N, C-alpha and C positions, 0 to 999 in steps of 0.2 A: 678617348685618350686621357682625359683627366683622371678617370678611375684607375687607369694603368699606372700613372705617376703616383697616385695616392697609395696604391697597392705596393709598388716597389719601395717607396720611402718608408712605409709602415713595416714591410718585411725587413728592410735593412736596419731600421731602428730596433726591431725585436731581436734580430740576430746580434746586433752590437750589445744590447743589454744582457743577453744570454752569455755572450763571450766575456763581458766584463764581470758578470756574476761568477762564472767558472774561474776566471783568473784570480779574483779576490778570495774565493774559497781556497785555492791552491796556496796563495800567499799567506793566508791565515794559518793553514795547516803547517806550512813550512816554518812560519814564525813560531808557532807553538813548539814544534820539535826542537828548533834551535834555542828557544828560551829555556827549555828543560836541560839543554846541554851545557849552558854557561859559556865560559871562555875556553874550555878545553877543546882543542882542534880535533883530537882523536874522537872525543865523545860527540862532537858536532857531526862528524862523518858517520859515526855509528847511529846517531838518532835519525839522520836522513835516510840511512839504509832501513831502519826500523819503520820509518814513515812509508817508504816504498813497499815494504813487506806488509804493512797494514792495508795499504790500498790493494795489493795483490790478494790478500786474504779476504777482502770485502768487509773490513771493519766499518761499521756505520759511523756517521759523523758524531752522533751523541756519545758513542763509546770510545771515540778516538782519544780524547784527553786522558782518560783513565788507562787506556791501552799504552799510550806513550809514556805515561808516568811509571807504569810497571816496567816498561823497557828501560827507562832511565835508572830505576832502582836496581834492575838486574845488571846494568853496566857497572854500578858501584860495587856490586858483590863480586865481580870478576877481577 
């Protein structure tokens, strides 16, 4: 019975840490997109759409800042 309790608490702890890690990654990515948008509400919505598009396109985390920077510059051009 003791091993069962240890297994359950360990599994719950690992799941919680994984969940927290994923949430923090999402918050950081969203914060990056919004920081590139500034105070312009339309650009903020555009950058969040671009973030969703980057996730759908499978852009890697290391390439995401440059990808979002190019998207922000493309917004200025339009």
